N, C-alpha and C positions, 0 to 999 in steps of 0.2 A: 504494499500500500505505499502510496507516495505522501511524501509531506504536506502536499496541498489537502488531499482527501483525509490526513488527518486531522488537519483545522477546521476543515466542513464539518466533520461528525463531533468535534467538539463543540464547535457553535451553535450545533443543534443539540445537544447536552444528551449526547449518547454516550454513553460508559462504555469504554472500551477495554479496561482492565481495571482489575479491583487495586483501591486506595485505602489505606489504612491509619490510623494516627492513634498512637500511645505515645505518654509523655515522659519516659523516661530519661530523656535528654533534653528537654525544656528544663528552665531555670525556674524553683519557686519563687512564688512571691511574684509574677507575672503573668499575663495570661498567656497559652500556649502558643506560639509560632503556628501563623496560620489562621489564626483566628481572632474574630473581630467581636468583642462585646457589645452588642447593641445596648443591652439593659441588663442591670445586675451586678456584681462583683465578681468577675473570675477571674481565678489566678489558678498555677499549678501548685500544688502542695504535697509535700512528702509524708509516706502512711508508711505502717511497716511492712505492706505489702508494693511499695513503689509509689511514683510519683502519679497522681493522678489530676485531671482538670476538677478545681472545686467552686460552687455556687456558692459564695459566703455571705450574701446579701441577705438582712431582714428586711424587705419590702412589702408596704401595704397590700394588702387581698388583692387589689385587681391589679397587681405588676405581672408582666409576662417576662421572666428574666430571660433573655436569647442570647446564644453565642453561634455567630455562623463561621464555617470555613469559607475565605475566600478562595478563588480559582478552583473550585468543585461544584460546577454547576451539571445539575444532570437532570434527565427527564424522568425517563423509566429506570427504577433503582430496585437494589435488593441491599437495604439499610440497615446498619445492626450498631449497640451500644448496650455497653454495661452501664447499671445504674445502681449506686449504693445509698438510701437515704440516710442523711447524718444526721438532721434537728430539722424542727417545724412545730410551730403551733397551730396556723390556719391553714399550712398543706404540709406534704413532703413526697417526695419522690420526683419525677421526673421523665424526661421522654427526648423523641426525637422531632427533628424539624426536617422539612424538605418541600422541594420546589417553592425555596422561599425567592419573593420578588425583594422583599425588603426587612425589616424586624417588623411591620406589620402587616403581612399578607403572605402566608404560608399553609402547609397544611402542618398537622401536632398528631402525634400518638404516644401518651403518657399513660404510666402507671403511680396510683396512689395509695401507699400503704392504710392512711390514716380512713380512709374511705374502703379500702378494700379491691376498689376497681382500675377496670383498665380501658379506657376512652381512647377514641379519634377524632377530633374536630377540623376544622378549616377555620383560621383566622383573617378576616377581611377588615381593614381600616382598623382594626387592634380590635375589633372585636370576633369573639367566639363564638360559632354554631356547631352546637354538637350533632355528631352522624349514628355514633352506635356506642352503646354503654356495655360492659360486661364484667360480673361480679367475680373478682378470681380469689385463689386461696394466698393467705399472708404468711410470708416468712420473711425472717430478719435476713441483712446481708447484701449481695447482689443480686440483681435480679438483668435479664439481657433482654432488652427488647427491639423487634427486628420490624421493618416494613418493607414488603413487596408491592411497590406499584408498577403495573404494565397500563398505559393509555389512562383510563378514567377508573381503574379497577383496583382497589388497593386492599389487600391483607394484610392484618397485624397480628404480632407474634409475642408472646409473654414466657419465656422461658422454654421455648420452641413449640408451643402448643399455639394454635391458630384459635383467636377468639373475636376479633372484629373481621367483617368482611362488607367493603361498601362499594360504590361508583358516585364519582363526582366529577366534574370537568370544569370546577372552577378555576384552576391552578392547571391548564394543558400544556404549557412549554415549560421548557427548563427552568430551576433555578437554584439557588444552593440548597447546602444541606448546613445542620447544626445541631446543637442540645438545649434544651430547655427545661427550667422550672418556673415555677407559679409561687410569688409572694415571698415568704419566709423559709422555703422549702431549702434548705442545704442541703447540697447534694454531692455525691463525687460521681466524675463520668469518666471511663477507660473504654480504650480496645474499640472507638468509633471506625465503621468498617465501612466501605461503600463500594460494591460491584455492581455488574452487570446481571438484571435479571435473569433466570432459567427459562428456557422458552418451555412453554405451559401447553400443555395436553390440549389437543386439537387447535393449534395456532398453526 
């Protein structure tokens, strides 16, 4: 494939090969390289298990804490991240952002241990609209949130189990990916991974 062809595919938001982000080489006390903190206080912190990206702010209830990855625009995605709830009174947990036009327009799938649920939304001009909600088992420690979206069809997984399955065309084109928490949810994130989705049966 020529360099021009690769550039065209990149502009179209097609994921050609897997990309991953962990934070072992990022200096603690600042946001990870390649990430932009749109809202919240995002910084790499040292833990007994290694370095992670942490959301450290205790914001008001209606605040969406968002960190986006620069240079990682994609349309059809197989996207995953590990999330560890650390603290929060109003909210806990967090999740994934994808097809983000900016910090106020994107899709979000998130896990909340306080509510024991897993949800997928769209956010348009900063306003959330719920698509689907699932009650999920609670357990302490790290959880893995994963989203596979092809066209207008999104499937959302928590710890390898699919809980949510929705269709929506609000954001049909490519956008940035990132991580998310709400209000005072102080959470750790690690092993963010973006892959091309596998071909689906019947396609």
